[in-house]
matplotlib code that plots the C-alpha trace (Angstrom):
import matplotlib.pyplot as plt

x = [37.0, 35.9, 32.6, 30.8, 28.4, 28.0, 28.8, 32.2, 33.1, 32.1, 32.0, 34.6, 36.6, 38.7, 35.6, 35.7, 34.3, 33.1, 32.5, 29.5, 30.6, 32.3, 30.1, 27.6, 29.1, 32.3, 30.5, 28.9, 32.3, 33.9, 31.0, 31.1, 35.1, 35.6, 32.6, 30.4, 26.8, 27.5, 29.8, 29.1, 29.7, 31.9, 32.3, 36.2, 36.7, 35.2, 32.2, 29.6, 27.0, 24.9, 24.8, 25.4, 24.2, 22.8, 19.3, 20.9, 22.9, 19.5, 17.8, 20.7, 20.0, 16.0, 17.1, 19.2, 17.0, 15.1, 18.2, 17.7, 19.2, 20.4, 21.0, 18.4, 17.0, 18.9, 16.3, 16.7, 17.7, 21.2, 22.0, 20.9, 22.8, 22.3, 24.6, 23.3, 23.4, 19.8, 18.5, 15.1, 12.8, 13.8, 17.3, 18.3, 18.7, 21.7, 23.5, 21.7, 23.3, 26.9, 26.3, 25.4, 28.3, 30.5, 29.6, 29.3, 25.8, 23.1, 20.2, 19.4, 16.0, 14.3, 13.5, 11.3, 12.7, 11.0, 12.5, 9.7, 10.0, 8.8, 10.5, 13.7, 16.4, 18.2, 20.8, 17.4, 15.1, 18.3, 18.0, 14.8, 16.9, 19.1, 16.2, 14.6, 17.9, 17.9, 14.7, 12.7, 15.2, 14.5, 17.8, 16.9, 14.3, 13.8, 14.2, 10.7, 10.0, 12.0, 12.0, 10.3, 7.4, 6.7, 5.8, 6.0, 10.3, 9.7, 10.4, 10.6, 13.5, 11.6, 11.6, 13.4, 16.3, 14.3, 12.2, 14.1, 16.2, 12.5, 11.4, 14.2, 13.6, 10.1, 10.4, 13.0, 14.0, 18.0, 17.5, 14.7, 14.5, 14.3, 11.4, 10.7, 6.9, 7.5, 11.8, 14.2, 16.8, 18.4, 18.6, 19.5, 20.9, 20.7, 24.8, 24.2, 21.5, 23.5, 26.7, 24.1, 23.1, 26.0, 27.4, 24.2, 25.5, 28.8, 26.9, 23.9, 23.5, 20.1, 18.0, 14.7, 12.1, 11.9, 8.4, 6.6, 6.4, 6.4, 10.0, 11.2, 13.7, 16.9, 20.3, 22.8, 26.3, 28.0, 25.4, 27.2, 26.9, 25.1, 21.6, 21.1, 22.7, 20.7, 21.0, 18.5, 20.0, 20.0, 23.5, 24.1, 26.2, 29.5, 27.4, 24.7, 23.9, 24.0, 20.1, 19.1, 21.5, 19.6, 16.2, 17.0, 18.0, 15.0, 12.8, 13.9, 15.3, 19.3, 21.9, 24.7, 24.3, 26.9, 28.5, 28.9, 31.1, 31.1, 29.7, 32.7, 32.5, 33.8, 33.2, 30.3, 28.2, 26.5, 24.0, 26.8, 29.4, 26.3, 25.9, 29.7, 29.8, 27.5, 27.1, 29.5, 27.4, 24.0, 25.3, 25.6, 28.8, 27.9, 27.3, 27.2, 24.8, 23.8, 25.2, 22.2, 19.8, 20.7, 23.4, 25.7, 27.3, 24.8, 22.1, 23.7, 21.8, 20.1, 19.0, 17.0, 13.4, 12.7, 14.2]
y = [-7.0, -7.6, -6.0, -3.5, -4.7, -3.1, 0.6, -0.6, -1.1, 3.0, 5.3, 8.2, 7.9, 11.2, 14.4, 17.6, 18.0, 21.0, 21.0, 22.6, 25.7, 27.2, 30.2, 29.6, 31.8, 29.9, 26.5, 28.0, 29.3, 26.2, 23.9, 26.7, 27.2, 23.2, 22.8, 20.3, 20.3, 19.0, 18.1, 16.0, 17.6, 15.7, 16.4, 16.5, 12.9, 12.3, 10.9, 11.9, 14.7, 16.1, 16.9, 20.7, 21.0, 23.3, 22.9, 24.3, 26.7, 28.2, 28.2, 30.8, 33.0, 32.8, 34.2, 36.8, 38.2, 39.3, 42.2, 45.3, 45.1, 47.9, 48.1, 46.5, 43.1, 40.2, 38.0, 34.9, 36.8, 37.5, 34.6, 31.8, 29.3, 29.9, 27.0, 24.2, 20.6, 19.2, 16.1, 14.6, 12.4, 9.5, 9.6, 6.1, 6.3, 5.0, 7.1, 10.0, 8.8, 8.6, 12.6, 13.4, 11.7, 13.4, 16.8, 16.3, 18.0, 16.0, 17.4, 18.5, 19.8, 17.2, 19.1, 18.2, 19.0, 22.1, 23.3, 22.7, 22.0, 18.6, 17.6, 17.0, 14.0, 13.7, 11.2, 11.1, 9.7, 7.4, 5.3, 4.2, 3.3, 1.0, -0.7, -1.9, -2.9, -5.2, -6.4, -5.9, -7.4, -3.7, -3.5, 0.3, 2.4, 5.9, 9.3, 10.1, 7.7, 8.0, 12.3, 14.3, 16.5, 18.7, 21.7, 24.0, 23.9, 26.7, 30.5, 33.0, 35.5, 38.4, 35.9, 37.5, 35.9, 36.0, 33.8, 31.4, 31.1, 30.2, 28.2, 25.9, 25.4, 24.8, 22.1, 19.4, 21.1, 20.9, 23.2, 25.7, 26.0, 29.8, 30.1, 32.2, 31.3, 26.9, 27.7, 27.1, 30.1, 29.1, 27.3, 28.2, 25.3, 25.5, 26.1, 28.9, 30.4, 30.5, 31.8, 34.6, 35.0, 34.3, 38.4, 38.7, 35.8, 38.3, 41.4, 40.4, 41.7, 40.4, 42.9, 42.3, 41.6, 45.4, 43.3, 42.9, 45.0, 41.2, 40.1, 37.6, 34.6, 36.6, 35.3, 36.4, 37.2, 35.0, 31.8, 28.6, 26.0, 24.2, 26.5, 25.3, 21.8, 18.8, 16.6, 13.9, 12.7, 9.3, 7.4, 3.6, 1.1, -0.4, -4.0, -1.9, -3.5, -0.9, -1.7, -0.7, 2.7, 3.4, 2.8, 5.5, 8.0, 7.4, 7.2, 10.3, 13.8, 12.5, 13.1, 11.8, 9.0, 9.1, 5.6, 5.5, 2.0, 2.0, 5.8, 7.2, 8.4, 5.7, 7.2, 9.1, 8.0, 10.3, 9.7, 10.3, 8.2, 5.2, 5.7, 6.2, 2.7, 0.8, 3.0, 0.3, -2.4, -0.9, -0.8, -4.2, -4.9, -5.9, -9.4, -10.7, -11.6, -8.4, -8.0, -5.5, -8.2, -8.6, -5.7, -8.7, -6.8, -6.1, -8.8, -12.6, -14.3, -17.2, -14.1, -12.4, -11.8, -12.4, -15.6]
z = [-5.0, -8.3, -7.5, -5.0, -3.0, 0.6, 1.9, 2.9, -0.7, -2.0, 0.8, 0.5, 3.6, 3.3, 4.3, 5.0, 8.5, 10.7, 14.1, 16.1, 17.5, 14.8, 13.3, 10.6, 8.2, 8.3, 7.7, 4.7, 3.1, 4.2, 1.7, -1.2, -0.7, -0.9, -3.8, -1.8, -1.4, 2.7, 5.4, 8.6, 11.9, 14.3, 18.3, 19.3, 20.0, 16.3, 16.8, 14.3, 15.7, 12.5, 8.7, 7.8, 4.1, 1.6, 3.6, 6.7, 4.7, 3.1, 6.0, 7.9, 4.6, 4.5, 8.0, 7.5, 4.6, 7.8, 8.3, 6.6, 2.8, 0.6, -2.8, -5.8, -5.2, -7.0, -9.2, -11.2, -14.7, -12.4, -10.7, -13.4, -15.2, -19.2, -20.4, -19.9, -19.9, -21.3, -22.2, -24.4, -23.3, -25.7, -24.6, -23.1, -19.2, -18.6, -21.2, -19.4, -16.1, -17.7, -19.0, -15.3, -13.8, -16.6, -15.7, -11.6, -12.2, -10.0, -12.7, -16.2, -17.8, -19.8, -23.2, -26.1, -29.5, -29.8, -26.8, -24.5, -20.9, -19.6, -16.7, -14.7, -14.3, -11.4, -9.5, -7.2, -10.2, -11.3, -7.8, -9.8, -12.6, -10.5, -8.5, -12.0, -13.5, -10.2, -9.5, -12.9, -15.2, -17.3, -19.4, -20.7, -20.7, -21.9, -20.2, -20.0, -18.0, -15.4, -15.5, -12.4, -14.4, -11.7, -12.8, -9.9, -9.8, -13.0, -12.5, -14.1, -14.5, -12.1, -9.5, -6.6, -4.6, -1.3, -3.0, -4.6, -0.8, 0.4, -2.2, -1.7, 2.2, 1.6, -1.2, -1.6, -5.4, -5.8, -8.6, -10.7, -14.1, -15.4, -17.9, -20.6, -22.2, -22.5, -22.9, -20.4, -20.5, -17.2, -14.2, -10.3, -8.5, -4.5, -4.7, -7.0, -4.8, -1.6, -3.0, -4.6, -1.2, 1.1, 1.6, 3.5, 6.2, 6.6, 6.8, 8.8, 12.2, 13.7, 13.5, 13.5, 10.3, 8.2, 7.2, 10.3, 13.9, 14.9, 16.1, 13.7, 14.3, 12.4, 11.7, 14.1, 12.9, 15.3, 15.3, 15.6, 13.1, 16.0, 15.2, 12.0, 11.7, 10.6, 13.9, 12.8, 9.5, 8.8, 9.2, 7.4, 8.4, 6.3, 6.0, 4.5, 0.6, -2.3, -2.9, 0.6, 0.1, -3.1, -1.4, 1.1, -1.3, -3.7, -1.1, 1.0, 0.8, 1.9, -0.6, 1.6, 3.7, 6.7, 7.4, 11.1, 12.9, 16.7, 16.8, 14.6, 11.2, 9.1, 5.8, 4.0, 0.7, -1.6, -4.4, -6.9, -5.4, -5.6, -9.4, -10.3, -8.6, -10.3, -13.9, -15.1, -14.4, -16.0, -19.3, -20.7, -22.9, -26.8, -27.9, -23.9, -21.9, -19.9, -16.1, -15.7, -15.3, -11.7, -11.3, -10.7, -7.8, -5.9, -6.3, -7.0, -9.6, -7.5, -5.1, -8.2, -7.1, -10.6, -12.8]

ax = plt.figure().add_subplot(projection="3d")
ax.plot(x, y, z, "-o")
ax.set_aspect("equal")
plt.show()
């Protein structure tokens, strides 16, 4: 096989898997221990049931917030990462994708030369780069054309952990920028928030919310993972094209796609897997015609929509 063209060529087949009966706290612990953002949930016969991912963890953690907690509430300042990989709006997008892959991060803040925050460039926005390269023959472009400038992902250093968890549950954001004025002083990812709040899952005992006289939907310490897994997760088959996969990643909040063969899990593809497989094709070799025009392994020359 010279170049990847379909899901079978790039899917990961050695996966961490979960069962629907295991306690949700053990599912969260397994994701954290393996440093992964999600895992497929299988029945005893190996059939795919659902995905248990960071969003599922966050939903359980928000429920755990309804139990009584002790001590000073944590804030963004307590859990933010201060040493960040940053990009500039005029940076080449291919180089930016390379930085994400090299540092194994899903996104990075984009800063002006004076340090002002202007947006985020991520694996998801990179999907548009891939599609433009295949269809519109864009050999190169700058980060500023593809970054997400949404200002609502910015929080202050005093934002409580509870609010951070709720924001992650209510939005598609995978990271929040911690601001001091117009400057980014730190960043919090979903994983950072989950790791900080994880002790609540172990100590929660299903009490009613102390903020209200009405019964809430508190987390139960022994709750099975099945109560929080995503049973509506999108799946693909082994013949799905890389462009089809890129379009799914761009137009939905899915970060990984289980690959199904005869009802059973054959593998999985994440945004990072797709970018890793296609990044070399995006960069044109010096003094040669660029494969970027057609992402040769994805779109044949005679199939390209632009001649």
